[in-house]
DOMAR-573122 format. One record per residue (C-alpha): x, y, z; residue number from 0. Coordinates in steps of 0.05 Angstrom, whole numbers, plus 5000, padded with zeros to 4 digits. Layout:
KELUM    x    y    z resi
KELUM    X    Y    Z  NUM
...
This chain:
KELUM    x    y    z resi
KELUM 3488 3059 2556    0
KELUM 3478 3096 2498    1
KELUM 3503 3167 2494    2
KELUM 3458 3212 2459    3
KELUM 3482 3257 2408    4
KELUM 3496 3327 2413    5
KELUM 3459 3372 2374    6
KELUM 3502 3420 2340    7
KELUM 3479 3484 2318    8
KELUM 3495 3517 2250    9
KELUM 3550 3560 2279   10
KELUM 3602 3505 2292   11
KELUM 3586 3478 2217   12
KELUM 3603 3539 2190   13
KELUM 3669 3545 2229   14
KELUM 3688 3472 2204   15
KELUM 3668 3493 2136   16
KELUM 3705 3546 2139   17
KELUM 3766 3505 2158   18
KELUM 3755 3452 2118   19
KELUM 3724 3478 2053   20
KELUM 3760 3538 2036   21
KELUM 3725 3582 1980   22
KELUM 3786 3595 1951   23
KELUM 3796 3513 1934   24
KELUM 3788 3487 1858   25
KELUM 3752 3426 1896   26
KELUM 3680 3416 1901   27
KELUM 3673 3405 1973   28
KELUM 3607 3396 2022   29
KELUM 3597 3391 2088   30
KELUM 3543 3331 2110   31
KELUM 3526 3324 2175   32
KELUM 3496 3249 2200   33
KELUM 3431 3255 2174   34
KELUM 3454 3275 2107   35
KELUM 3434 3342 2111   36
KELUM 3475 3398 2088   37
KELUM 3512 3446 2128   38
KELUM 3570 3479 2092   39
KELUM 3597 3490 2013   40
KELUM 3653 3528 1978   41
KELUM 3635 3571 1917   42
KELUM 3662 3510 1870   43
KELUM 3611 3461 1899   44
KELUM 3560 3519 1878   45
KELUM 3583 3522 1808   46
KELUM 3589 3451 1798   47
KELUM 3519 3436 1836   48
KELUM 3487 3488 1797   49
KELUM 3453 3519 1862   50
KELUM 3468 3574 1905   51
KELUM 3492 3571 1980   52
KELUM 3420 3587 2001   53
KELUM 3381 3527 1970   54
KELUM 3428 3487 2002   55
KELUM 3444 3500 2067   56
KELUM 3402 3461 2120   57
KELUM 3370 3422 2068   58
KELUM 3372 3344 2068   59
KELUM 3420 3318 2004   60
KELUM 3354 3273 1979   61
KELUM 3313 3336 1983   62
KELUM 3356 3379 1947   63
KELUM 3381 3325 1893   64
KELUM 3332 3276 1891   65
KELUM 3333 3214 1850   66
KELUM 3296 3220 1787   67
KELUM 3235 3180 1787   68
KELUM 3233 3168 1716   69
KELUM 3301 3130 1724   70
KELUM 3291 3062 1751   71
KELUM 3366 3047 1768   72
KELUM 3369 3120 1795   73
KELUM 3405 3099 1867   74
KELUM 3453 3163 1874   75
KELUM 3415 3184 1949   76
KELUM 3424 3113 1970   77
KELUM 3501 3098 1941   78
KELUM 3515 3167 1974   79
KELUM 3488 3140 2044   80
KELUM 3528 3086 2048   81
KELUM 3589 3106 2025   82
KELUM 3576 3172 2083   83
KELUM 3569 3117 2139   84
KELUM 3626 3068 2113   85
KELUM 3674 3129 2123   86
KELUM 3643 3146 2184   87
KELUM 3638 3082 2211   88
KELUM 3715 3069 2189   89
KELUM 3736 3139 2217   90
KELUM 3768 3157 2151   91
KELUM 3758 3148 2080   92
KELUM 3703 3119 2027   93
KELUM 3722 3127 1956   94
KELUM 3669 3127 1905   95
KELUM 3705 3119 1837   96
KELUM 3638 3137 1795   97
KELUM 3569 3146 1811   98
KELUM 3514 3165 1767   99
KELUM 3476 3219 1800  100
KELUM 3424 3267 1757  101
KELUM 3401 3330 1783  102
KELUM 3350 3369 1766  103
KELUM 3363 3431 1719  104
KELUM 3351 3503 1763  105
KELUM 3311 3533 1706  106
KELUM 3260 3466 1700  107
KELUM 3261 3415 1764  108
KELUM 3212 3366 1729  109
KELUM 3275 3359 1681  110
KELUM 3339 3317 1706  111
KELUM 3409 3329 1670  112
KELUM 3445 3257 1668  113
KELUM 3511 3267 1710  114
KELUM 3578 3222 1733  115
KELUM 3613 3241 1786  116
KELUM 3670 3211 1827  117
KELUM 3663 3233 1902  118
KELUM 3698 3219 1959  119
KELUM 3674 3228 2037  120
KELUM 3718 3235 2093  121
KELUM 3703 3226 2170  122
KELUM 3702 3299 2206  123
KELUM 3701 3298 2290  124
KELUM 3710 3356 2329  125
KELUM 3763 3328 2373  126
KELUM 3704 3283 2422  127
KELUM 3657 3257 2373  128
KELUM 3650 3242 2293  129
KELUM 3594 3295 2269  130
KELUM 3589 3286 2196  131
KELUM 3638 3280 2135  132
KELUM 3674 3332 2078  133
KELUM 3643 3309 2011  134
KELUM 3684 3322 1950  135
KELUM 3660 3311 1884  136
KELUM 3688 3322 1806  137
KELUM 3645 3315 1747  138
KELUM 3659 3259 1688  139
KELUM 3655 3295 1634  140
KELUM 3702 3257 1573  141
KELUM 3693 3178 1550  142
KELUM 3765 3167 1576  143
KELUM 3750 3187 1655  144
KELUM 3688 3149 1656  145
KELUM 3719 3087 1633  146
KELUM 3776 3100 1674  147
KELUM 3730 3107 1736  148
KELUM 3693 3048 1717  149
KELUM 3759 3014 1720  150
KELUM 3773 3023 1789  151
KELUM 3705 3002 1808  152
KELUM 3733 2932 1780  153
KELUM 3799 2937 1807  154
KELUM 3768 2956 1879  155
KELUM 3720 2892 1877  156
KELUM 3662 2912 1862  157
KELUM 3624 2875 1800  158
KELUM 3577 2924 1762  159
KELUM 3534 2880 1720  160
KELUM 3524 2901 1642  161
KELUM 3464 2937 1665  162
KELUM 3500 2990 1714  163
KELUM 3551 2997 1658  164
KELUM 3509 3021 1611  165
KELUM 3466 3067 1663  166
KELUM 3533 3108 1671  167
KELUM 3549 3109 1601  168
KELUM 3480 3128 1580  169
KELUM 3484 3188 1619  170
KELUM 3545 3209 1580  171
KELUM 3509 3191 1507  172
KELUM 3465 3243 1541  173
KELUM 3507 3297 1556  174
KELUM 3544 3283 1482  175
KELUM 3470 3300 1446  176
KELUM 3461 3353 1492  177
KELUM 3529 3378 1475  178
KELUM 3510 3373 1404  179
KELUM 3452 3400 1400  180
KELUM 3482 3464 1443  181
KELUM 3536 3473 1383  182
KELUM 3484 3463 1326  183
KELUM 3443 3521 1365  184
KELUM 3511 3564 1372  185
KELUM 3522 3554 1301  186
KELUM 3458 3575 1282  187
KELUM 3460 3643 1327  188
KELUM 3529 3656 1295  189
KELUM 3501 3651 1229  190
KELUM 3448 3706 1242  191
KELUM 3500 3746 1281  192
KELUM 3539 3738 1208  193
KELUM 3468 3762 1172  194
KELUM 3464 3816 1218  195
KELUM 3524 3846 1206  196
KELUM 3526 3838 1140  197
KELUM 3453 3863 1123  198
KELUM 3467 3928 1175  199
KELUM 3536 3934 1133  200
KELUM 3493 3933 1071  201
KELUM 3446 3985 1092  202
KELUM 3491 4032 1122  203
KELUM 3530 4036 1044  204
KELUM 3460 4051 1015  205
KELUM 3443 4098 1071  206
KELUM 3512 4135 1055  207
KELUM 3505 4137 0978  208
KELUM 3439 4168 0988  209
KELUM 3464 4214 1047  210
KELUM 3524 4238 0993  211
KELUM 3478 4235 0927  212
KELUM 3420 4270 0960  213
KELUM 3454 4315 1015  214
KELUM 3407 4289 1068  215
KELUM 3420 4265 1138  216
KELUM 3422 4192 1157  217
KELUM 3344 4190 1181  218
KELUM 3321 4218 1106  219
KELUM 3361 4163 1069  220
KELUM 3339 4112 1115  221
KELUM 3263 4129 1100  222
KELUM 3289 4134 1022  223
KELUM 3305 4067 1033  224
KELUM 3242 4041 1067  225
KELUM 3198 4083 1021  226
KELUM 3230 4045 0954  227
KELUM 3226 3972 0996  228
KELUM 3151 3989 1004  229
KELUM 3142 4015 0935  230
KELUM 3172 3951 0902  231
KELUM 3150 3901 0960  232
KELUM 3217 3895 0969  233
KELUM 3257 3874 1034  234
KELUM 3298 3934 1057  235
KELUM 3366 3900 1052  236
KELUM 3357 3875 0981  237
KELUM 3338 3950 0953  238
KELUM 3398 3973 0995  239
KELUM 3435 3910 0968  240
KELUM 3424 3941 0892  241
KELUM 3436 4003 0904  242
KELUM 3509 3976 0928  243
KELUM 3523 3939 0867  244
KELUM 3484 3992 0818  245
KELUM 3541 4034 0858  246
KELUM 3599 3989 0850  247
KELUM 3586 3940 0799  248
KELUM 3630 3880 0799  249
KELUM 3682 3871 0745  250
KELUM 3667 3811 0701  251
């Protein structure tokens, strides 16, 4: 006769999560029940998933982390479900050497961020009955790590077709482009800061000269610079630079 599954409340999952997914752990850990509902996460998982605990607990994985509808090859939810089922069926561990599972950008739910992961699912029970898995995940961010993980897939007997290999590696290419774009943006911001500091220093020097020469305070010196700028139809910083150069001419 079929024995109905017991319904465990969230308090029970909280206790299990505290024991198996400690906050201090460097590993990103998530507790899933048999229905793939998130029952616990630690701080490292929150950081890696770009989601606070309040957006995760009690939600189905497929709702919080849906497959990208614009990616015909997206199968992260199906691969996770198969791994969880395998771990529970064997009452042990199922490892996923590498899987592409893009996640939505917290700032823009319509944008999916290409992500590669290695995952491990370990069946969890309370002594009488299995009620879920402990999911441990690590992000793959380098080509060397991706190739190593793909090699593990092959060594484990998994036959990945060329399209699947390309789908995985395309995530790294997209990340590289994002990193390059961020690097360019950062370089631009640094250059702007340099110019801002230089501008502040030049204006400060010119103000100091005018304060000393005309015995005025900083506000009056700045007003004088602004007036000269308006009359000459020239940027204030250029006026300041000319004054500094006149007072401290460069030697040939």
